[in-house]
PALUM-849098 format. One line per field, with one value per residue: residue in three letters; x negated, y, z negated of N, C-alpha, C in turn; residue number from 1. Coordinates in Angstrom, 1 decimal. Last residue first. Layout:
REM residues N
code c(ALA;...) .
n.c1 c(X;...) .
n.c2 c(Y;...) .
n.c3 c(Z;...) .
ca.c1 c(X;...) .
ca.c2 c(Y;...) .
ca.c3 c(Z;...) .
c.c1 c(X;...) .
c.c2 c(Y;...) .
c.c3 c(Z;...) .
pos c(NUM;...) .
***
This chain:
REM residues 92
code c(UNK;UNK;UNK;UNK;UNK;UNK;UNK;UNK;UNK;UNK;UNK;UNK;UNK;UNK;UNK;UNK;UNK;UNK;UNK;UNK;UNK;UNK;UNK;UNK;UNK;UNK;UNK;UNK;UNK;UNK;UNK;UNK;UNK;UNK;UNK;UNK;UNK;UNK;UNK;UNK;UNK;UNK;UNK;UNK;UNK;UNK;UNK;UNK;UNK;UNK;UNK;UNK;UNK;UNK;UNK;UNK;UNK;UNK;UNK;UNK;UNK;UNK;UNK;UNK;UNK;UNK;UNK;UNK;UNK;UNK;UNK;UNK;UNK;UNK;UNK;UNK;UNK;UNK;UNK;UNK;UNK;UNK;UNK;UNK;UNK;UNK;UNK;UNK;UNK;UNK;UNK;UNK) .
n.c1 c(31.0;28.5;25.2;22.5;19.6;16.3;13.6;10.2;7.0;3.8;0.9;-2.5;-5.0;-6.0;-6.7;-9.0;-10.7;-10.9;-12.1;-14.6;-15.6;-15.8;-17.8;-20.0;-20.4;-19.2;-17.4;-19.0;-19.4;-20.0;-17.6;-15.4;-14.6;-14.3;-12.4;-10.2;-9.9;-9.2;-6.7;-5.3;-5.3;-3.7;-1.3;-0.7;-0.5;1.7;3.7;3.6;4.4;6.9;8.1;7.7;7.2;5.6;3.1;3.8;4.4;1.9;0.6;2.0;1.2;-1.5;-1.7;-0.7;-2.6;-4.8;-3.9;-5.3;-7.2;-8.1;-7.2;-4.9;-3.3;-3.0;-1.7;0.8;2.8;4.9;5.4;6.5;8.7;10.1;10.5;12.3;14.4;15.1;15.8;18.1;19.7;20.0;19.5;18.0) .
n.c2 c(-17.7;-16.6;-15.8;-16.0;-14.1;-13.7;-11.7;-12.3;-11.4;-11.7;-11.8;-11.1;-12.0;-10.5;-8.2;-9.1;-9.5;-7.0;-5.7;-7.0;-6.2;-3.5;-3.4;-4.5;-2.6;0.7;2.5;5.0;8.0;9.6;12.2;13.3;15.0;13.3;11.5;13.3;13.9;11.4;11.0;13.1;12.3;10.0;11.1;12.6;10.5;9.1;11.0;11.0;8.3;8.3;10.0;8.7;5.6;4.1;3.9;2.8;0.2;-0.7;-0.6;-2.6;-4.8;-4.8;-5.3;-7.9;-9.3;-8.8;-7.9;-5.1;-3.2;-0.9;1.5;2.0;-0.2;0.4;2.9;2.0;0.6;2.4;2.9;0.4;0.3;2.5;1.7;-0.5;1.0;2.7;0.7;-0.3;2.0;2.6;-0.4;-1.3) .
n.c3 c(-8.4;-10.7;-10.4;-12.5;-12.6;-13.6;-14.2;-13.9;-14.8;-13.7;-15.6;-15.6;-15.0;-13.0;-14.4;-15.7;-13.5;-12.4;-14.6;-14.7;-12.1;-12.5;-14.5;-13.1;-11.1;-11.7;-9.2;-7.3;-5.6;-3.5;-4.1;-5.0;-3.0;-0.8;-1.7;-2.0;0.8;1.8;0.4;1.5;4.3;4.1;3.2;5.5;7.4;6.4;6.8;9.7;10.1;9.1;11.0;13.5;14.4;16.1;14.9;12.4;13.4;14.2;11.7;10.3;11.9;11.6;8.8;8.7;10.1;8.5;5.1;3.4;2.9;4.0;2.9;4.4;3.6;0.9;1.2;2.3;1.2;1.0;3.7;4.4;2.8;3.8;6.5;6.2;5.1;7.2;9.1;7.9;7.9;10.7;12.7;15.7) .
ca.c1 c(32.1;29.5;26.6;23.3;21.0;17.3;14.8;11.4;8.2;5.0;2.0;-1.1;-4.4;-5.6;-5.6;-7.8;-10.4;-10.3;-10.8;-13.7;-15.4;-14.9;-16.4;-19.5;-20.0;-20.2;-17.4;-18.3;-19.4;-20.2;-18.8;-16.0;-14.8;-15.3;-13.7;-10.7;-10.2;-10.4;-7.8;-5.5;-5.9;-5.1;-2.0;-0.8;-1.4;0.4;3.4;3.4;3.1;5.9;8.2;7.0;8.0;7.0;3.1;3.3;5.4;3.0;0.1;2.0;2.7;-0.9;-2.3;0.0;-1.2;-4.8;-4.2;-4.2;-7.0;-8.4;-8.4;-6.1;-3.7;-3.6;-3.1;-0.2;1.6;4.4;4.8;5.2;7.7;9.8;9.7;11.0;13.8;14.6;14.7;17.0;19.4;19.3;20.3;17.9) .
ca.c2 c(-17.2;-17.6;-15.3;-16.7;-14.4;-14.1;-12.2;-11.8;-12.1;-10.9;-12.6;-10.6;-12.6;-11.8;-8.1;-8.7;-10.6;-8.1;-5.3;-7.1;-7.7;-4.0;-2.9;-5.1;-4.0;-0.3;1.9;3.7;7.3;8.2;11.7;12.3;15.5;14.4;11.0;12.6;14.9;12.0;10.0;13.0;13.6;9.9;10.1;13.2;11.6;8.4;10.6;12.2;8.8;7.6;10.3;10.0;6.3;4.3;4.4;4.2;1.0;-0.6;0.2;-1.2;-4.5;-4.6;-4.0;-6.8;-9.3;-8.3;-8.9;-6.0;-4.3;-2.1;0.9;2.9;0.0;-0.9;2.9;2.9;-0.1;1.8;3.9;0.9;-0.7;2.5;2.9;-0.7;-0.1;3.2;1.6;-1.2;1.4;3.5;0.7;-1.3) .
ca.c3 c(-7.5;-10.3;-10.4;-11.5;-13.2;-12.6;-14.8;-13.2;-15.2;-13.6;-15.0;-15.7;-16.1;-12.6;-13.5;-16.5;-14.4;-11.6;-14.2;-15.8;-12.4;-11.4;-14.7;-14.4;-10.8;-11.9;-10.5;-7.4;-6.9;-3.3;-3.5;-5.9;-4.3;-0.7;-1.4;-3.2;-0.2;2.2;0.2;0.1;3.9;4.6;2.3;4.2;7.6;6.5;5.5;8.9;10.6;8.4;9.6;13.2;13.4;16.4;16.3;12.5;12.8;15.2;12.8;9.8;11.7;12.9;9.4;8.0;10.6;9.8;6.1;3.7;1.8;4.7;2.3;4.5;5.0;1.3;0.7;3.1;1.5;-0.2;2.8;5.1;2.7;2.4;6.2;6.8;4.3;5.9;9.4;8.2;6.7;9.8;12.2;14.3) .
c.c1 c(33.4;30.6;27.5;24.7;21.8;18.6;15.8;12.6;9.4;6.2;3.2;-0.2;-2.9;-4.9;-5.1;-6.6;-9.1;-9.9;-10.1;-12.3;-14.4;-14.6;-15.4;-18.0;-19.4;-19.6;-18.5;-18.4;-18.5;-20.1;-18.9;-17.3;-15.6;-15.6;-14.7;-12.2;-10.8;-10.8;-9.2;-6.7;-6.2;-5.9;-3.5;-1.6;-1.7;-0.7;2.0;3.0;2.7;4.5;7.1;7.1;7.2;7.7;4.6;3.3;5.0;4.1;1.2;1.6;2.8;0.5;-1.7;-0.4;-0.5;-3.4;-4.2;-4.6;-5.8;-8.2;-8.8;-7.4;-4.9;-4.1;-3.8;-1.6;0.5;3.1;4.2;4.6;6.4;8.7;9.3;10.0;12.4;13.9;14.2;15.7;18.2;18.9;19.5;18.7) .
c.c2 c(-17.1;-17.0;-16.4;-16.1;-15.0;-14.4;-12.5;-12.5;-11.5;-11.8;-11.7;-11.5;-12.2;-12.5;-9.5;-8.7;-10.3;-9.2;-6.4;-6.7;-7.8;-5.5;-3.4;-4.7;-4.7;-1.7;0.8;3.2;6.1;7.4;10.2;11.8;14.6;14.9;12.1;12.1;14.3;13.1;10.7;12.1;13.6;11.2;10.0;12.4;12.3;9.5;9.9;11.9;10.1;8.0;9.6;10.4;7.6;5.3;4.8;4.7;2.5;0.3;0.4;-0.3;-3.0;-4.2;-3.8;-5.4;-8.1;-8.2;-8.2;-6.9;-5.1;-3.3;-0.5;2.3;0.9;-0.8;1.5;2.9;0.7;1.0;3.4;1.9;-0.2;1.4;2.8;0.5;-0.3;2.2;2.2;-0.4;0.5;2.9;1.5;-0.2) .
c.c3 c(-8.2;-9.4;-9.9;-11.6;-12.1;-13.3;-13.7;-13.9;-14.5;-13.9;-14.9;-14.9;-16.2;-13.7;-13.1;-15.6;-15.2;-12.5;-13.3;-15.4;-13.6;-11.7;-13.7;-14.6;-12.0;-11.6;-10.6;-8.8;-6.7;-4.6;-3.3;-5.3;-5.2;-2.1;-1.3;-2.9;-1.5;1.3;0.7;-0.2;2.4;4.2;2.8;3.3;6.3;6.6;5.4;7.5;9.9;8.8;8.8;11.7;13.0;15.5;16.6;13.9;12.8;14.6;13.8;11.0;11.3;12.8;10.8;8.6;10.0;10.4;7.5;4.9;2.1;3.7;2.9;4.0;5.1;2.7;0.9;2.6;2.2;0.0;1.5;4.2;3.3;2.1;4.7;6.4;4.9;5.1;8.1;8.4;6.8;8.5;11.2;13.7) .
pos c(92;91;90;89;88;87;86;85;84;83;82;81;80;79;78;77;76;75;74;73;72;71;70;69;68;67;66;65;64;63;62;61;60;59;58;57;56;55;54;53;52;51;50;49;48;47;46;45;44;43;42;41;40;39;38;37;36;35;34;33;32;31;30;29;28;27;26;25;24;23;22;21;20;19;18;17;16;15;14;13;12;11;10;9;8;7;6;5;4;3;2;1) .
***
């Protein structure tokens, strides 16, 4: 794997580290991220930092959770969002 491919993989892993920490990704994705963390010391270090931040927030906020009604409203609103992507065709 060349450096560019490794950096791309690293950026994807780091962007998904909170999903990994919160157990919010598929088992296949967790295994892929776990293998990458085992092989990549830079990402493992970043994962460690994110893990510590999450633990610190949990300690400071205690066991507070959002009320069920609020969580349901947020899920409902988030499901309404549509991502629009602009595509352009390039002619040879």
